[in-house]
PAVEXVEX-376530 format. One record per residue (C-alpha): x, y, z; residue number from 0; residue in three letters. Coordinates in pm, 1 decimal, decimal comma, always signed. Example, Ala and Ser with C-alpha at 12.3 -4.5 7.8 and 13.67 -1.06 7.14 Angstrom:
<rs>
       c1       c2       c3 fidren rolo
  +1230,0   -450,0   +780,0      0  ALA
  +1367,0   -106,0   +714,0      1  SER
</rs>
This chain:
<rs>
       c1       c2       c3 fidren rolo
 +14109,8  +5419,8 +10353,8      0  MET
 +14254,5  +5098,9 +10524,0      1  GLN
 +14168,6  +4893,1 +10199,1      2  LEU
 +14318,5  +5163,6  +9966,2      3  LYS
 +14618,4  +5135,3 +10197,3      4  SER
 +14642,3  +4769,1 +10174,6      5  ARG
 +14614,7  +4779,1  +9811,0      6  GLU
 +14914,4  +5004,2  +9784,6      7  SER
 +15116,3  +4805,8 +10008,5      8  PHE
 +15066,6  +4503,9  +9779,0      9  LYS
 +15109,1  +4725,2  +9459,5     10  GLY
 +15443,4  +4840,9  +9614,8     11  GLY
 +15576,2  +4476,9  +9704,9     12  LEU
 +15473,7  +4372,7  +9357,7     13  ALA
 +15681,2  +4642,1  +9197,7     14  SER
 +15977,8  +4585,5  +9407,5     15  ILE
 +15967,9  +4208,2  +9299,6     16  LEU
 +15924,9  +4300,8  +8943,1     17  ALA
 +16242,4  +4543,3  +8927,7     18  PHE
 +16444,5  +4286,6  +9132,1     19  PHE
 +16380,2  +4034,9  +8876,9     20  ILE
 +16460,1  +4281,9  +8597,0     21  TRP
 +16781,5  +4393,0  +8760,4     22  GLY
 +16909,7  +4018,9  +8710,5     23  LEU
 +16746,7  +3951,2  +8376,9     24  ILE
 +17049,0  +4044,8  +8177,0     25  PRO
 +17223,4  +3728,7  +8294,5     26  ILE
 +16949,1  +3505,6  +8147,2     27  TYR
 +16953,1  +3694,1  +7807,3     28  TRP
 +17354,6  +3656,7  +7807,1     29  LYS
 +17298,9  +3276,6  +7795,8     30  LEU
 +17120,3  +3342,4  +7443,1     31  LEU
 +17328,6  +3602,2  +7290,1     32  ASP
 +17437,6  +3354,3  +7032,3     33  GLN
 +17115,4  +3396,8  +6876,6     34  ILE
 +17015,7  +3676,1  +6633,3     35  ASN
 +16843,3  +3951,2  +6843,4     36  HIS
 +16555,8  +3975,3  +6586,3     37  TYR
 +16481,6  +3605,6  +6623,8     38  GLU
 +16511,1  +3652,8  +6996,4     39  LEU
 +16253,5  +3922,7  +7008,8     40  LEU
 +16018,8  +3710,0  +6803,8     41  MET
 +16059,9  +3419,7  +7015,0     42  HIS
 +15993,9  +3657,9  +7344,4     43  ARG
 +15657,1  +3770,5  +7203,3     44  ILE
 +15549,2  +3414,9  +7089,3     45  VAL
 +15639,4  +3221,9  +7416,5     46  TRP
 +15481,8  +3523,7  +7614,6     47  SER
 +15166,7  +3486,6  +7421,0     48  PHE
 +15146,7  +3118,1  +7475,1     49  ALA
 +15222,8  +3163,9  +7856,0     50  PHE
 +14944,1  +3428,1  +7910,6     51  LEU
 +14675,5  +3244,4  +7715,4     52  ILE
 +14758,9  +2941,0  +7920,1     53  LEU
 +14739,8  +3136,6  +8252,6     54  MET
 +14399,2  +3276,9  +8112,9     55  LEU
 +14242,6  +2923,0  +8043,3     56  LYS
 +14376,5  +2816,1  +8381,8     57  VAL
 +14228,0  +3106,7  +8570,9     58  ARG
 +13909,5  +3081,2  +8357,1     59  GLY
 +13939,6  +3428,2  +8223,2     60  ARG
 +13953,0  +3363,2  +7847,3     61  LEU
 +13590,6  +3499,9  +7814,6     62  GLY
 +13690,6  +3835,2  +7960,6     63  ILE
 +13997,8  +3839,7  +7735,9     64  PHE
 +13787,7  +3789,6  +7419,8     65  LEU
 +13533,4  +4048,6  +7513,5     66  GLN
 +13795,6  +4299,9  +7540,7     67  ALA
 +13836,4  +4301,4  +7185,6     68  PHE
 +13486,2  +4429,0  +7148,7     69  ARG
 +13584,0  +4758,5  +7297,5     70  ASN
 +13780,1  +4951,9  +7000,9     71  LYS
 +13901,6  +5228,4  +7259,2     72  ALA
 +14043,1  +4956,3  +7476,2     73  MET
 +14205,6  +4784,0  +7184,5     74  VAL
 +14368,4  +5104,4  +7046,4     75  ARG
 +14512,8  +5166,2  +7401,0     76  ILE
 +14667,9  +4823,4  +7445,1     77  HIS
 +14789,8  +4817,5  +7074,5     78  ALA
 +15000,2  +5130,3  +7172,8     79  ILE
 +15116,0  +4932,8  +7463,2     80  GLY
 +15197,4  +4629,4  +7276,3     81  GLY
 +15390,7  +4827,6  +7005,5     82  ILE
 +15582,5  +5009,1  +7302,0     83  LEU
 +15668,3  +4674,3  +7478,8     84  LEU
 +15809,4  +4535,1  +7155,1     85  ALA
 +16015,8  +4827,4  +7100,1     86  LEU
 +16136,7  +4807,8  +7450,3     87  ASN
 +16202,0  +4452,0  +7437,5     88  TRP
 +16420,0  +4482,6  +7107,4     89  PHE
 +16623,9  +4751,7  +7255,1     90  ALA
 +16706,3  +4575,6  +7563,0     91  PHE
 +16772,5  +4243,1  +7385,9     92  ILE
 +17004,8  +4441,5  +7152,4     93  TYR
 +17196,7  +4614,6  +7430,7     94  ALA
 +17241,8  +4278,9  +7649,5     95  VAL
 +17356,8  +4073,3  +7351,8     96  THR
 +17612,8  +4344,2  +7218,9     97  HIS
 +17789,1  +4422,8  +7543,3     98  GLU
 +17593,6  +4724,3  +7625,3     99  GLN
 +17419,1  +4645,4  +7936,0    100  ILE
 +17545,6  +4977,5  +8083,3    101  LEU
 +17312,7  +5146,3  +7830,5    102  GLN
 +17037,7  +4932,6  +7975,4    103  ALA
 +17134,5  +5042,5  +8313,7    104  SER
 +17133,5  +5400,8  +8219,1    105  LEU
 +16794,9  +5368,0  +8047,5    106  ALA
 +16615,8  +5237,9  +8362,0    107  TYR
 +16806,9  +5496,1  +8580,5    108  PHE
 +16631,1  +5779,6  +8353,6    109  ILE
 +16301,1  +5611,2  +8334,0    110  VAL
 +16183,7  +5691,2  +8687,7    111  PRO
 +16251,9  +6068,2  +8607,2    112  LEU
 +16051,2  +6031,5  +8263,8    113  VAL
 +15765,5  +5886,0  +8473,3    114  ASN
 +15784,9  +6181,8  +8702,2    115  ALA
 +15763,0  +6424,7  +8399,7    116  VAL
 +15495,3  +6230,7  +8231,2    117  ILE
 +15314,8  +6227,2  +8564,0    118  GLY
 +15341,2  +6602,4  +8603,1    119  TYR
 +15252,3  +6693,1  +8241,2    120  LEU
 +14994,7  +6430,7  +8147,0    121  VAL
 +14834,6  +6297,4  +8494,7    122  LEU
 +14889,9  +6643,3  +8663,3    123  LYS
 +15073,7  +6482,6  +8944,3    124  GLU
 +15264,7  +6743,1  +9164,7    125  PRO
 +15641,0  +6799,9  +9089,1    126  MET
 +15849,5  +6978,2  +9343,5    127  SER
 +16142,5  +7188,1  +9270,3    128  ARG
 +16391,7  +6913,8  +9380,6    129  LEU
 +16235,5  +6689,6  +9135,7    130  ARG
 +16252,2  +6941,1  +8867,7    131  MET
 +16633,8  +6989,2  +8936,8    132  VAL
 +16673,4  +6593,9  +8938,8    133  ALA
 +16524,3  +6588,6  +8576,7    134  VAL
 +16773,9  +6885,1  +8473,5    135  ILE
 +17069,7  +6691,2  +8621,4    136  LEU
 +16966,0  +6362,0  +8427,4    137  ALA
 +16924,0  +6563,1  +8115,8    138  THR
 +17290,4  +6723,0  +8158,3    139  ILE
 +17397,0  +6359,3  +8225,6    140  GLY
 +17255,0  +6248,7  +7873,7    141  VAL
 +17397,3  +6563,0  +7692,3    142  LEU
 +17740,7  +6463,9  +7839,4    143  ASN
 +17717,3  +6123,5  +7701,3    144  GLU
 +17652,4  +6261,8  +7357,8    145  ILE
 +17911,2  +6555,9  +7379,7    146  ILE
 +18192,1  +6399,7  +7575,9    147  LYS
 +18143,8  +6030,4  +7511,6    148  VAL
 +18049,6  +6129,1  +7146,1    149  THR
 +17789,0  +5859,0  +7168,2    150  GLU
 +17409,5  +5917,7  +7114,8    151  VAL
 +17269,0  +5648,2  +7374,3    152  PRO
 +16989,9  +5554,6  +7144,2    153  TRP
 +16940,8  +5216,2  +7312,3    154  MET
 +16890,0  +5387,9  +7639,0    155  ALA
 +16680,9  +5662,0  +7518,4    156  LEU
 +16456,8  +5417,0  +7342,1    157  THR
 +16432,1  +5208,7  +7630,0    158  MET
 +16356,2  +5491,9  +7874,7    159  ALA
 +16093,9  +5665,3  +7639,5    160  ALA
 +15917,5  +5350,2  +7568,9    161  SER
 +15883,5  +5210,3  +7905,2    162  PHE
 +15782,7  +5542,4  +8067,0    163  GLY
 +15519,5  +5587,6  +7808,0    164  THR
 +15408,5  +5207,3  +7861,7    165  TYR
 +15363,0  +5308,9  +8242,5    166  SER
 +15118,2  +5584,4  +8149,9    167  LEU
 +14926,5  +5335,8  +7929,9    168  ILE
 +14879,6  +5109,8  +8220,5    169  LYS
 +14742,9  +5384,2  +8425,4    170  LYS
 +14480,8  +5456,2  +8148,6    171  LYS
 +14347,4  +5112,3  +8129,9    172  THR
 +14048,5  +4926,5  +8297,7    173  SER
 +14152,4  +4591,0  +8189,7    174  LEU
 +14294,9  +4352,6  +8462,7    175  GLY
 +14671,0  +4315,2  +8485,1    176  THR
 +14688,0  +3965,6  +8307,4    177  MET
 +14416,9  +4054,8  +8059,9    178  THR
 +14564,6  +4389,8  +7955,9    179  GLY
 +14907,5  +4215,2  +7900,0    180  LEU
 +14756,7  +3918,5  +7712,3    181  ALA
 +14557,6  +4174,8  +7471,6    182  VAL
 +14901,1  +4358,4  +7408,9    183  GLU
 +15056,0  +4042,4  +7331,1    184  ASN
 +14799,2  +3920,8  +7105,2    185  THR
 +14833,1  +4243,8  +6892,9    186  ILE
 +15197,1  +4199,4  +6844,9    187  ILE
 +15185,5  +3812,7  +6808,2    188  PHE
 +15100,5  +3738,3  +6445,0    189  PRO
 +15383,0  +3899,9  +6271,9    190  LEU
 +15613,3  +3714,9  +6497,0    191  SER
 +15440,0  +3381,9  +6483,8    192  GLY
 +15421,9  +3407,9  +6115,1    193  ILE
 +15818,6  +3504,2  +6088,2    194  ALA
 +15922,5  +3203,3  +6307,0    195  LEU
 +15717,5  +2963,5  +6098,0    196  LEU
 +15858,5  +3085,9  +5801,9    197  VAL
 +16196,5  +3037,8  +5934,4    198  MET
 +16113,4  +2692,8  +6040,5    199  SER
 +15991,3  +2601,1  +5681,5    200  PHE
 +16328,7  +2725,5  +5551,3    201  LEU
 +16520,9  +2519,2  +5796,2    202  GLY
 +16649,9  +2787,3  +5970,4    203  GLU
 +16636,1  +2911,1  +6344,4    204  GLY
 +16762,5  +2829,2  +6696,0    205  ALA
 +16475,1  +2590,2  +6755,4    206  MET
 +16601,4  +2367,7  +6479,6    207  LEU
 +16970,4  +2389,7  +6512,5    208  HIS
 +17065,5  +2487,6  +6884,3    209  ASP
 +17111,5  +2221,1  +7150,7    210  PRO
 +16805,2  +2113,8  +7377,2    211  PHE
 +16916,9  +2346,2  +7665,4    212  PRO
 +16909,4  +2647,3  +7454,0    213  VAL
 +16572,9  +2557,3  +7321,2    214  ARG
 +16451,6  +2525,1  +7680,3    215  GLY
 +16582,1  +2855,9  +7750,2    216  LEU
 +16385,8  +2996,4  +7463,7    217  ILE
 +16065,0  +2853,3  +7543,9    218  ILE
 +16095,4  +2988,2  +7911,7    219  LEU
 +16157,6  +3343,3  +7775,3    220  THR
 +15756,6  +3367,8  +7790,4    221  GLY
 +15783,7  +3291,7  +8175,3    222  LEU
 +16088,5  +3519,3  +8226,7    223  ILE
 +15920,1  +3810,0  +8030,4    224  THR
 +15549,6  +3774,6  +8156,7    225  SER
 +15606,0  +3721,0  +8530,2    226  ILE
 +15793,0  +4057,7  +8607,6    227  PRO
 +15558,9  +4240,1  +8369,3    228  LEU
 +15248,6  +4100,5  +8551,5    229  LEU
 +15395,0  +4220,3  +8880,8    230  LEU
 +15471,2  +4547,0  +8744,4    231  PHE
 +15122,7  +4582,3  +8579,3    232  SER
 +14961,7  +4496,4  +8919,2    233  TYR
 +15172,8  +4744,6  +9100,4    234  GLY
 +15149,6  +5031,4  +8858,6    235  ALA
 +14755,2  +5018,3  +8876,6    236  ALA
 +14767,4  +5040,2  +9262,8    237  ARG
 +15047,9  +5306,5  +9341,3    238  ILE
 +15112,0  +5649,7  +9213,7    239  GLN
 +15346,4  +5688,4  +8901,8    240  LEU
 +15593,8  +5889,7  +9129,4    241  ASN
 +15620,4  +5604,3  +9385,7    242  THR
 +15669,1  +5354,7  +9100,7    243  LEU
 +15942,5  +5568,5  +8981,7    244  GLY
 +16125,1  +5557,4  +9336,7    245  PHE
 +16086,4  +5181,9  +9359,2    246  ILE
 +16230,0  +5145,4  +8991,7    247  GLN
 +16580,9  +5251,1  +9113,8    248  PHE
 +16622,5  +4883,0  +9222,7    249  ILE
 +16666,9  +4745,2  +8863,7    250  GLY
 +16909,7  +4980,2  +8704,2    251  PRO
 +17145,0  +4977,3  +9008,6    252  MET
 +17138,5  +4584,0  +8983,9    253  MET
 +17198,5  +4603,2  +8613,4    254  LYS
 +17492,1  +4842,0  +8643,4    255  PHE
 +17686,7  +4600,4  +8893,4    256  PHE
 +17608,1  +4291,4  +8671,3    257  VAL
 +17760,1  +4493,5  +8363,6    258  ALA
 +18069,1  +4626,8  +8539,4    259  VAL
 +18138,1  +4342,9  +8780,4    260  TRP
 +18015,0  +4039,0  +8621,6    261  MET
 +18049,9  +4101,9  +8246,5    262  PHE
 +18332,9  +4348,8  +8263,5    263  HIS
 +18202,3  +4620,2  +8050,0    264  GLU
 +18436,7  +4903,9  +8033,9    265  PRO
 +18317,5  +5231,9  +8212,0    266  ILE
 +18522,2  +5524,5  +8096,9    267  THR
 +18567,0  +5855,1  +8281,8    268  GLY
 +18303,9  +6011,5  +8048,1    269  GLY
 +18040,7  +5755,9  +8127,5    270  LYS
 +18125,5  +5811,6  +8487,8    271  LEU
 +18045,6  +6170,1  +8466,4    272  VAL
 +17705,2  +6076,4  +8291,4    273  THR
 +17616,8  +5832,7  +8544,9    274  PHE
 +17722,8  +6080,3  +8819,2    275  GLY
 +17494,2  +6348,0  +8704,2    276  PHE
 +17200,5  +6089,7  +8689,0    277  ILE
 +17292,8  +5961,8  +9039,4    278  TRP
 +17294,1  +6322,4  +9177,2    279  ALA
 +16949,7  +6357,1  +9011,9    280  GLY
 +16844,5  +6035,0  +9173,2    281  ILE
 +16966,7  +6142,8  +9519,2    282  ALA
 +16743,5  +6466,0  +9491,6    283  LEU
 +16469,4  +6247,5  +9390,5    284  TYR
 +16505,9  +6022,2  +9677,6    285  ILE
 +16545,4  +6299,8  +9917,4    286  LEU
 +16229,2  +6467,5  +9789,4    287  ASP
 +16030,7  +6138,5  +9814,4    288  SER
 +16137,9  +6082,2 +10165,6    289  LEU
 +16070,1  +6427,6 +10271,9    290  ARG
 +15708,7  +6395,7 +10108,5    291  GLY
 +15668,3  +6066,9 +10279,4    292  SER
 +15742,5  +6223,4 +10630,8    293  ARG
 +15501,5  +6536,6 +10551,9    294  ILE
 +15236,5  +6265,9 +10473,8    295  LYS
 +15302,1  +6077,8 +10770,7    296  ASP
 +15267,8  +6393,1 +11003,4    297  VAL
 +14963,6  +6564,0 +10844,0    298  SER
 +14697,4  +6347,5 +10978,9    299  PRO
 +14794,5  +6441,9 +11329,6    300  ASP
 +14782,8  +6826,4 +11270,2    301  LEU
</rs>
């Protein structure tokens, strides 16, 4: 029991750090907003792959990584994870580079509630009435965005659905944190690698024409992408999906402040209503989580 508690603590700490990094990461991608978002996605995949393979080599895990591809069921699971990652990365890059960081914030406010629903429906994790009301309030917020703001938040919904499902995938795999992420990147790497090679052959692309500092930032996308994902994957395997959802509120709140105060994205009355409903749902979610924690703390003494 003590070992399990220690692992849960380390998982929670890793998750907190991951979402703190993700909260600030729009600032990094803004530095690269002059590059086409499709090309940025390809660089993100390629340099993440390179970084992960290097880390596996350094830690002597290349053999375990290669053996993973002999398990067809495991490859299928991580193929889905890789596709979800690419979809999530594309939506996020597009949102940040097109002055829509608020959509990214909205997405990751929704994700914890999506995790709660997935945990309830798929993993049979309990969901209290308060959490059900929280999900309903978030749904009303999204509907308000569609009806009042007359805008379907496609980027937000794509990010929320892809990342929520990715969280489930991480609960279904027995591969280690780094190995699993490397397998996912390997599956989505070839197409991006070939596309960038073709661009270079045609004399196009940021790596040929942009100044050295920009090229350096592009190469570092592998590091910037992989470190929080490794922290997240480590944490997701050691804590409940509901707990992960609670911690996840750190990231979107930081993104919201970055969008409004740092990059001055306009927030209309309609959008405030949208966020208001979602924040109300989050307040209930937090209240329920805290109440559940108190019950767990007291129960052993009864």
